[in-house]
C-alpha positions in Angstrom: 0.0 0.0 -0.1 2.9 2.2 0.9 4.5 1.7 -2.5 1.3 2.3 -4.4 0.9 5.6 -2.5 4.6 6.5 -3.3 4.0 5.8 -7.1 0.9 7.7 -7.2 2.6 10.8 -5.5 5.4 10.5 -7.9 3.0 10.4 -10.9 1.2 13.5 -9.5 4.5 15.4 -9.1 5.6 14.6 -12.6 2.2 15.7 -14.1 2.6 18.9 -12.1 6.0 19.5 -13.3 5.0 18.8 -16.8 2.0 21.2 -16.6 4.4 24.0 -15.4 6.9 23.2 -18.2 3.9 23.4 -20.7 3.0 26.9 -19.6 4.2 29.4 -22.0 5.5 32.8 -21.0 4.3 35.5 -23.6 5.5 39.0 -23.4 3.6 41.8 -25.2 6.2 42.4 -28.0 6.3 38.6 -28.6 2.4 38.5 -28.8 2.6 41.2 -31.4 5.3 39.5 -33.2 3.6 36.1 -33.4 0.4 37.9 -34.5 2.2 39.6 -37.4 3.9 36.3 -38.4 0.6 34.2 -38.2 -2.2 36.5 -39.3 -4.0 35.0 -42.3 -5.3 38.4 -43.7 -1.9 39.9 -43.5 -0.4 37.1 -45.3 -3.0 37.2 -48.1 -2.4 40.9 -48.5 1.4 40.4 -48.7 0.9 37.7 -51.2 -1.1 40.0 -53.3 2.0 42.2 -53.6 3.6 39.4 -55.7 0.7 39.7 -58.2 1.1 43.6 -58.4 4.8 43.3 -58.7 4.3 40.9 -61.6 1.8 43.2 -63.2 4.3 46.1 -62.9 7.1 44.1 -64.5 4.7 43.0 -67.3 3.6 46.6 -68.0 7.3 47.6 -68.3 8.1 44.7 -70.4 5.3 45.5 -72.9 7.3 48.4 -74.1 9.8 45.9 -75.7 9.1 44.2 -78.9 6.8 41.2 -79.1 8.8 38.1 -80.5 7.2 34.7 -81.3 8.3 31.7 -83.2 6.0 29.3 -85.1 6.8 25.7 -86.1 4.2 23.7 -87.8 4.1 20.3 -89.3 1.2 18.7 -91.1 0.2 15.8 -93.6 -2.1 16.3 -96.6 -3.9 13.5 -98.4 -5.6 14.3 -101.8 -5.2 16.3 -104.9 -2.3 18.8 -104.5 -0.6 21.5 -106.5 3.1 21.2 -106.3 4.4 24.8 -106.3 8.0 23.9 -107.1 7.1 21.8 -110.1 3.9 23.6 -111.3 1.8 20.6 -111.5 -1.1 18.8 -109.9 -0.8 15.5 -108.4 -3.9 13.3 -107.9 -4.5 11.5 -104.6 -1.1 12.4 -103.2 0.1 12.1 -99.6 2.6 14.8 -98.6 4.3 15.8 -95.3 4.8 19.6 -94.9 6.6 21.9 -92.5 6.4 25.5 -91.9 8.6 27.7 -89.6 8.4 31.5 -88.8 10.0 34.1 -86.5 7.8 37.2 -86.1 8.4 40.3 -84.2 6.3 43.6 -83.8 6.6 46.6 -81.8 4.0 49.4 -81.1 5.3 52.9 -82.1 2.4 54.8 -81.1 -1.0 54.0 -79.3 -1.9 57.2 -77.4 0.6 56.5 -74.7 -1.4 53.4 -73.6 1.6 51.5 -72.4 3.1 54.4 -70.6 -0.1 54.9 -68.7 -0.1 51.2 -68.1 3.3 51.3 -66.3 2.1 54.4 -64.2 -1.1 52.5 -63.3 0.8 49.3 -62.2 3.1 51.4 -60.1 0.1 53.0 -58.4 -1.5 49.6 -57.8 1.7 48.3 -56.2 2.0 51.4 -54.0 -1.7 51.0 -53.0 -1.2 47.4 -52.0 2.0 48.2 -50.0 -0.2 50.8 -48.1 -2.9 48.3 -47.5 -0.3 45.9 -46.1 0.9 48.5 -43.8 -2.4 49.4 -42.5 -3.4 45.8 -42.1 -0.2 45.4 -39.9 -1.5 48.2 -37.7 -4.9 46.5 -37.5 -3.2 43.4 -36.2 -1.1 45.3 -33.7 -4.1 47.3 -32.3 -6.3 44.1 -32.1 -3.6 42.1 -30.2 -2.8 45.0 -28.0 -6.4 45.2 -27.0 -6.7 41.5 -26.2 -3.3 41.4 -24.4 -4.2 44.5 -22.2 -7.6 43.0 -21.5 -6.0 39.9 -20.2 -3.7 41.9 -18.0 -6.6 43.8 -16.7 -8.3 40.5 -15.9 -5.3 39.3 -14.1 -5.2 42.5 -12.1 -8.9 42.2 -11.1 -8.3 38.7 -10.1 -5.6 39.8 -7.8 -7.8 42.6 -6.4 -10.6 40.0 -6.0 -8.2 37.6 -4.3 -7.2 40.2 -1.8 -10.8 41.1 -1.2 -11.6 37.5 -0.4 -8.7 37.2 1.9 -9.6 40.4 3.8 -13.2 39.5 4.0 -12.3 36.1 5.4 -9.9 37.7 8.0 -12.6 40.0 8.9 -15.2 37.2 9.2 -12.7 35.6 11.6 -12.5 38.7 13.6 -16.3 39.2 13.8 -16.7 35.5 14.8 -14.3 36.1 17.8 -16.3 39.3 18.7 -19.6 37.5 18.5 -18.2 34.7 20.8 -17.0 37.4 23.1 -20.4 39.0 23.1 -19.3 42.4 21.7 -21.0 42.0 18.4 -24.4 40.6 17.4 -24.8 37.3 15.7 -26.3 39.0 12.7 -22.9 40.8 11.9 -21.4 37.3 11.5 -24.1 36.2 9.0 -23.7 39.5 7.0 -20.0 39.1 6.8 -20.4 35.5 5.7 -22.6 36.8 2.9 -19.8 39.3 2.1 -17.2 36.5 1.9 -19.4 34.5 -0.6 -20.1 37.6 -2.6 -16.4 38.2 -2.9 -15.7 34.7 -3.9 -18.4 34.9 -6.6 -16.6 38.0 -8.0 -13.3 36.2 -7.8 -14.8 33.2 -9.9 -16.3 35.4 -12.5 -13.0 37.3 -12.8 -11.2 33.9 -13.4 -13.8 32.8 -15.9 -13.4 36.0 -17.8 -9.6 35.7 -17.8 -9.7 32.0 -19.2 -12.2 33.3 -21.9 -9.9 36.2 -22.9 -6.7 34.1 -23.0 -8.5 31.7 -25.1 -9.5 34.6 -27.6 -5.9 35.8 -27.5 -4.5 32.4 -28.3 -6.9 32.0 -31.2 -5.9 35.4 -32.6 -2.3 34.3 -32.4 -3.1 31.0 -34.0 -1.7 29.2 -30.9 -3.0 26.1 -29.2 -5.9 27.4 -27.0 -5.1 24.6 -24.5 -1.6 25.8 -23.8 -1.5 27.8 -20.6 -0.3 31.4 -21.3 1.6 33.4 -18.7 1.5 37.1 -19.7 3.9 39.6 -18.4 3.3 43.2 -17.6 5.0 45.5 -20.0 7.2 48.3 -18.6 5.3 51.3 -19.9 5.1 54.7 -18.5 1.6 56.2 -17.8 2.9 59.7 -18.1 0.3 61.6 -20.3 1.4 63.4 -23.4 0.6 67.1 -23.7 -2.1 67.5 -26.3 -3.0 70.9 -26.9 -5.3 72.4 -29.6 -2.3 73.3 -31.9 -1.2 69.7 -31.6 -4.5 68.5 -33.1 -3.7 70.2 -36.5 -0.3 68.4 -36.4 -1.9 65.1 -35.8 -4.2 65.7 -38.7 -1.2 66.4 -41.0 0.7 63.4 -39.6 -2.4 61.2 -40.4 -2.9 62.3 -43.9 0.9 61.5 -44.5 0.9 58.4 -42.7 -2.4 56.6 -42.7 -2.2 53.4 -45.0 -5.9 53.5 -45.9 -5.9 57.3 -47.0 -2.5 56.8 -48.9 -4.2 53.7 -50.6 -7.1 55.8 -51.6 -4.8 58.5 -53.1 -3.1 55.8 -55.1 -6.3 54.2 -56.2 -7.3 57.6 -57.6 -4.1 57.8 -59.5 -4.5 54.2 -60.8 -8.1 54.8 -62.0 -7.0 58.1 -63.6 -4.4 56.1 -65.6 -7.1 53.6 -66.5 -9.3 56.3 -67.8 -6.4 57.5 -69.9 -5.9 54.1 -71.2 -9.5 53.7 -72.2 -9.3 56.8 -74.2 -6.6 55.4 -76.5 -9.2 52.8 -77.7 -10.5 55.6 -79.9 -7.1 56.7 -81.4 -5.2 55.2 -84.2 -2.2 52.9 -83.3 0.9 52.4 -85.4 3.1 49.4 -85.2 6.1 48.0 -86.9 6.5 44.4 -87.8 8.9 41.9 -89.3 8.9 38.2 -90.1 11.2 35.6 -91.3 9.6 32.3 -92.5 10.2 29.3 -94.7 8.6 25.9 -95.7 9.3 22.4 -96.8 7.1 19.6 -98.5 8.3 16.2 -99.4 6.3 16.5 -102.6 9.2 18.4 -104.1 12.4 16.9 -105.0 14.9 19.1 -103.3 16.0 17.9 -99.8 15.0 19.6 -96.5 17.8 22.1 -96.2 17.7 23.1 -99.8 14.0 23.8 -99.7 14.4 25.8 -96.4 17.0 28.0 -98.1 15.1 28.3 -101.3 11.7 29.1 -99.6 13.1 31.6 -97.1 11.0 34.8 -97.1 11.4 38.0 -95.2 8.6 40.4 -94.5 8.5 43.8 -92.7 6.5 46.9 -92.7 4.3 49.3 -90.7 0.7 48.7 -89.6 -1.7 51.4 -89.0 -4.9 50.5 -87.2 -7.9 52.8 -87.0 -10.8 52.0 -84.9 -14.2 52.6 -86.7 -17.0 50.5 -85.1 -17.0 47.6 -82.7 -20.4 47.7 -81.3 -19.7 50.7 -78.9 -17.6 48.5 -76.8 -14.8 51.1 -76.6 -17.4 53.6 -75.3 -18.6 51.1 -72.6 -15.0 50.7 -71.4 -14.6 54.4 -71.3 -17.7 55.0 -69.3 -16.7 52.2 -66.9 -13.3 53.7 -66.4 -14.7 57.1 -65.9 -17.1 55.9 -63.3 -14.2 54.0 -61.4 -12.2 57.2 -61.5 -15.2 59.3 -60.0 -15.8 56.6 -57.4 -12.1 56.6 -56.4 -12.2 60.3 -55.9 -15.4 60.0 -53.7 -13.6 57.2 -51.6 -10.6 59.6 -51.2 -13.0 62.4 -49.8 -14.5 59.9 -47.6 -11.2 58.6 -46.4 -10.1 62.1 -45.6 -13.1 62.7 -43.4 -12.7 59.4 -41.8 -9.1 60.2 -41.0 -9.9 63.4 -39.3 -12.7 62.1 -37.4 -10.5 59.2 -36.2 -7.9 61.5 -35.1 -10.4 63.8 -33.3 -11.9 61.0 -31.5 -8.7 59.4 -30.5 -7.3 62.8 -29.3 -10.3 63.5 -27.3 -10.4 59.9 -25.9 -6.8 60.1 -24.9 -7.4 63.4 -23.0 -10.6 61.8 -21.4 -8.7 58.8 -20.4 -5.9 61.0 -18.9 -8.5 62.8 -16.9 -10.3 59.4 -15.8 -6.9 58.0 -14.8 -6.1 61.1 -12.7 -9.6 61.0 -11.2 -9.7 57.3 -10.5 -6.3 57.7 -8.8 -7.5 60.3 -6.4 -10.6 58.3 -5.9 -8.5 55.2 -4.8 -6.6 57.2 -2.4 -9.6 58.7 -0.7 -11.5 55.3 -0.8 -8.4 53.8 1.0 -8.3 56.6 3.7 -12.1 56.1 4.2 -11.8 52.3 4.5 -9.0 52.5 6.9 -10.8 55.0 9.1 -14.0 53.0 8.9 -12.3 49.7 9.7 -10.7 51.3 12.9 -14.2 52.8 14.0 -15.7 49.4 13.4 -13.2 47.6 15.5 -13.6 50.2 18.2 -17.4 49.7 18.1 -18.1 53.3 17.0 -19.4 52.4 13.5 -22.0 49.7 12.5 -21.5 47.0 10.0 -23.4 48.6 7.1 -21.1 51.6 7.1 -17.9 49.4 7.4 -19.2 47.2 4.5 -20.0 50.1 2.2 -16.5 51.5 2.9 -14.9 48.2 1.8 -17.1 47.9 -1.3 -16.1 51.5 -2.2 -12.5 50.6 -1.7 -12.6 47.5 -3.7 -14.5 49.2 -6.6 -12.0 52.0 -6.6 -9.1 49.6 -7.0 -11.0 48.1 -10.0 -11.8 51.5 -11.5 -8.1 52.5 -11.2 -6.8 49.3 -12.9 -9.4 49.8 -15.6 -8.5 53.5 -16.0 -4.7 52.6 -16.2 -5.1 50.1 -18.9 -7.6 52.2 -20.8 -4.9 55.0 -20.9 -2.4 52.6 -22.2 -4.7 51.4 -24.9 -5.8 54.9 -25.8 -2.1 55.7 -26.3 -2.1 52.9 -28.8 -5.2 54.0 -30.5 -3.8 57.5 -30.9 -1.0 56.2 -32.9 -3.2 54.0 -34.7 -5.4 56.8 -35.7 -2.5 58.9 -36.9 -1.1 55.9 -38.9 2.3 56.0 -37.0 1.8 52.7 -35.0 4.6 50.1 -35.3 5.5 47.0 -33.5 8.6 48.9 -32.0 6.2 51.3 -30.3 4.8 48.6 -28.0 8.1 47.1 -26.7 
């Protein structure tokens, strides 16, 4: 029996050690780095850049001549005219070969290809701005979830301290009841306070588990892996945001916000697309050249001789004038013009959105600063009030209701101060996000 007990204890110790080793410590900067590496949307946006880069390379290569080679072999059965012998052969079977090397180059087409290069450049830049903004979206989202988990942890600590204090107070009241200095009802009321504090702690633990699972899901980590989150070493000193600074924030946002810069590039791209559609109404001039030859076994000369004798060179200029094609060119032009007009509308909306975001973030940061200072003062006052009320209650000067209310106010003040602290940290991140200056280095 002793051996079984020893083995069981050893197994429990091993499982405990394994569980501790399985816990993963995750810092704030590591969480952001993992999110940037694993985020699916960001990866897809980055992959799209390869397509835009290929389109840019293709648009530049279109300026060069088009070169193609043709090799064709075929067999003919039936009456045939033998060109070299100037006679008709009935029911003949011949094997033929034809080869050609062709080249063509557009000399003028209304600057279609030049606009195509500029359009591809604008599309590539727009995609890069989208990737940068998506990175900021990821950083902001992960920061919010990480800070929420840290807040949950602090609220758990506050709840644990409250449970401990309430239990100690219950022990003291129980001793007072036994000594006859307190009524039995105070003990019952304090027991209710202990259960209430335990319930608050339980809810805080549930909320932390839920938020950690959400964070693991966002980072594409195994939700079953325990996460140990570390408090970042950030300063809560508020920045001085005056009215003149708001204009500077507007300017910074218009120069840095990826969504606004992308809207600008989309306007440029659609403008080039409109210019390209106009070229469909213009004549185009192209130069062409071709070197070709043929062979047929119906003729007596051998392959190399026929290839040399039948060699032919062609070159010249080709002028193409659009006259009528079912008004398809007009449809393409109207579609391009509408795309251009819509892109300008999106740019106007993006500018308004940027200014509204900066204004809201600026005001929210100022509000968070005031809330932080107020909650800090509230916590100090609540602690003084609780200490005084506790002393009064122990001396028998105050009743249980006043003491309980002072304790609840103090616990609530600690929770409000924790909430205000993390809100101020996150509002600083949101302000950088609104101005488009947020990077992963800013949260280290």
